[in-house]
N, C-alpha and C positions, 0 to 999 in steps of 0.2 A: 713333420712340417710345423713351423712355429713363427710367430710374429714377435717383434721387439717389445720389451717391457718399458723401454725409455728411449727418448730421442733427443739428440742435440739439434735444436731447430734453427739456430742462428746466433748472431747475424754473420753474414759473409765478412771476411777480413777482420774478425774479432777473436781469433784464437781457436777456432773449432778443430782445425787439423791437428794442432799440438795437443789439445785436450782429448781428442779421439785416441791419439797414441797413448797418452797417459792413462786414460781409463782402461784401455786394452791390457795394460800391465797389471791390473788388479785381479787377483785370483778368483774373485767372486763375480766378475763381470766378463761378458763376451761381447766384443765389438765386431760388427760386420767386417769381413776381410776387405771389402770394398768400401772406402770412405766416400760418401755422397752417392748412394745408389739412386736417389732422386725419385723413388717409387711413387710418392704421393704428389708429385708435381703434375701428373697427368692422369687422366682416366682413359687408358688406352695408349696407343702409340704417341710419342711426343711429336712436336712440329718438325718440319724438315727445312724450314727457311728462317732467316733472321738477319742479324748483323754479321760483321766479320767473324768467322769462326764458329758461329752459332750452330750451323748445320752439323758440324763435326761433334760439337758438344752434345747435341741431342742424341747422337748415336750411343752415348754411354749410359743413357737412362735404363735402369733395370725396371721396366714397366710391366712385365708379366708377373702376376702374383706368384706363380710357382717358382719363378726364378728368384724373386725377392725372398720368399720364405726359405728357399734353399741356401741363402746366405747365412742362415742361422742353424743349419743342420749340424754343424760341428760343435755347437755349444755344449759343454759338459752339463750333465744333469745338475740341477740346482743353481746354475749360474743365471744371472740376470742378463738379458740380451739387449743390445743397444746399437744404434746407428747414428750417423751425423750427416745431415743435409742442411746446410745453413740457409738455404732459400725457403724452407718451409715456413718460417715465421712471417715472411713477407707476403706469402701467397694465401689469400683467404680460402681458395678452393682446396689447397693442400691441407690446411688446418681442419677444414670440414671433413675431408676424407680420413684424416687421422682420427678425428672424433667418432666418425661412423664405424671405423674398423677396429680401433683399439682405444675405446673411450677411457680406459683406466691407465693409459700410458702416462708416465711422468715425463715432463718436458723441461729441458734446460736451455735457457736463452742467455746469450752473452751480448751485452750492449757496450758500445764504444763511442767515445766522442764522435758525433756524426760527421764533422768536417774531416777529422783524421781518418775515419773509416772510408769516406768518399775518396780522399786523396790516395789511400792505400789501394783502393779498388781501381782507380785510374792508373796508378803506377803498375799494378798487376798487368793490366791490358796493354799499357805502353811498353812494358818490358817484353811482353809476348809478341810485340809487333802488330797487334790487332787494333789498338787505338790510333787513329790517324791524326789526332790533334795533340800537339806537343805542349799545349798550355792547359793546365788543370782546370782553371776557372772557366776558360772558354769551352772546354769539353763539357763541363757541367751545364753550360748554357744550351747545349744541343740535346739535352735529355728529353724534352717533350717531343721534339721532332723524331728522335730515335724510337720513342715509345709508340708514336703514331705509325712509324714504319715497321713495327713488329719486331724490333730487336729484343733479344732475351733480357730477362730481368736483371742479370748481372751488370748490364749497362745503365741501370737506374741508380746513378751515383748518389743522388740526394734522396730519392724515394726509399731506398733500402735503409737509410738512417733515420727514418721517421718512426721511432720505436713506440711513441705514445699511442698512435692509432693502431699499430700492430698488436701491442699488448692489451689495449682496451678490447680489441676484437677477440683475442685469445681468452681473456678472462670472462668473456660472455659465453664462451663455449666449454671451458674447462674450469673446475674448481681451483681456486688459487693455491690450495695445498698441493696440487699436482704440477705446479709451475715454479721453477727456481730461476730467478733472474740474478745474473752475476755481472758485475762491471769488469770490463776488460783489464783494467789496471790491477784488479785483485789477482788475476792470473799471473800478471807480470811481477807484482811487488810481494804478494803473499801466496805463493803457489801451494805450500804445504797446507796452510789453513784453509785455502779455497778448495783444494781437493778433498779435505776432510769434510767440509760443508756439503760438497756434492755427494760423497759417500754416505753421509748421514741422511741426506735427502733420499737417496736410493735404497737405503737399508743395507748397505755393505760396510764391512769393517773399516774403521778409520786407522790412520797411521801406517798403512801398508804401502802407500805410494806418496812420495813427498816432493817429487820434482816433475816439472813439465818440460819436455825436451825442446831444444832449439831445432826446429824443423822449418823448411820452406822459407828461409829468410829472403826477403825481397831484394832483388837487384834493381838498380835504377839507371838504365843506360843513358848515356849522353845523347843529345839531339844532334848527332853529326850527320853529314851527308850520307855516309855509309849506312847509318842506322835507318835513315829515311828510305834509302833505296832498297835495302834488304827487307824492311818492314812492308813496303809496298808490294814487293815480290811475294812475301809470305801471305799477305792478305789475298792476293790473286791466287796463290796456291791453295789457300783454304777454300776459296770458292770452287776451284776445280776439284779439290779433294773430296767434296761431298758426293761426287760421282764414282769415287774409287773405293775399293775394299778398305776396311779399317787399317790394316797394317801398311798398305800402300800410302794411304793418306797421312799416317803418322810419319812414315819415312820421308814424305815430301816436305814436311815442315820442321822436323827435328833438328837438322843441322843448321837451318837458318835461325831457329830459336837459340841454339847454343852460341852462334855468332853474335847475336844481339846482346846476350848476357855475359859475354866473355870477360869483361873487365870487373864484374862482380861488385860494382860500386853500390854502397848502401843507399837506402831510400833517403832522398834529400828532404830537409825540413820545409814546412810551409812558413811563409812570412805572416806577420800579424795583419798586414794589408790583405793578403789572400784570405785569411780567416774572416776578416771583417766583411769581405764580399760574399761569403757563403753563409755565415751565421744567421742572417735574417731569413734565409730559406727554411730554417729549422725552428725559428722562435716559437711559433704557435704550437708546434708539436712538442717542443721542450716544456712548455707550460702544461700541456696535456699529460706528458710523461710524469711530471712532478706531482700532478693530481692523482694519476693512476697508481703510482708507486708510493706516494707520500714521502718522497725523498727530494733532496736538493741537488740540482744539476747545474748550479750557477757556474761551476768551473768550466763547463763546456761553452760558456759565453765569453771567455777571457783568453788572453794570449797563452800559448802552450809553452811550458818550460822544457818539454821533452817531445817536441814535434818531430815527425819523421821516423826513420827506423830507430828503434829503442835498444837494439842489441848489436848494432854494427853490421859488418859485412857478412855474407853467407859463409858458414864454416867451410874450410878447405875440403874438397872432395865431395861436398854435398851437391846433389843435382836437384832440378826442379821436381816437386811432387806432381804426380799425374793422378788427380782424383778421378774416380770412376774406373780405376784399374786395381787389380789385387795388389796388396802391399808386398813389396819385395824385401829380402833381407837387408837390414840396415835402415828400414823405415821409408825408403823411397818407393815410388810406384812405377810400374811399367809405363813407357812413354806412349803418348797418344796425341790427339789434337786439342783444340781449345776447350776450356772448361770453366768452372766457376767455384770459388769459395775457399781456397786456402787462406790462412790468416797470419798476421803479424802478431808477436814478434817472431814467429816462426812462419811468417806469411809467405805465400808463394807469389812469385812473379810469373809463375807458370801459366801458359794459356789454358791448361787443364783446370777450369774453374770448378 
């Protein structure tokens, strides 16, 4: 029985699914066969209610310690063990649990333009048929109401992107030398160099993995009458599905998800007007982030030259990743219900967050 040596802690919709896959291909590293076990998100059983699809997502939590440690039983002797749950960074209690159980763990955080991250997050849930509001900015306006109603943190479109407060809190709990912060665009633009930086941080050999796979590319379904009708049925099915066994619940929603994402349209870009409406919500935290990291993030306050999906449509034959399920041959995961946290440019529109 063993615990991980390192954790990819966030952020959701910032490349953690693809990074998890790339790290798993390094001979000195062993990544948990389930991406996003979510062990540290609860102290005991997870909740059973929340927003659309949340109850099914909570079923995938590996919350018993013996089950969590068993994820690393197959790690070869001498390898470094890791897992990726991108909601850890956002959850203060999760970070305290990590500190208490594995205080020497190394932590990898990926941060992304918070407006783009929020839009990717919204697209993920819209594509899954779970987000009932077809206007991104309007959906962000519902965040406080949804939080008050107990919806899971993956619905916190703007809150998840306030990295300044998250990292300030983490640096108060862990030495800075145990935390590696990466910008999302480094993964996209400089994959080999970025991976070598991660391997150097972990104490693994450099130059052995140079590419980050294209996985979980987000589809962006059109807001047609058919989409609205099927999505409404899917949300109702998710509510009923929490009373069904896992396989039955998955079967109830899988075909509807496939229908919603059938045209495979790439994620649509944000307009400068939309960005202008959202940027003020992050301004104070951006100032804090610049102080905490001693870096300039002024580009996050400007129009984006590469808004939306950065790698085009989903590759032919690739299905939605289902986090919380064992990895299947070819990199996809067995299907299931709603979930949280796959990322672009390999980002999932899957409801399995």
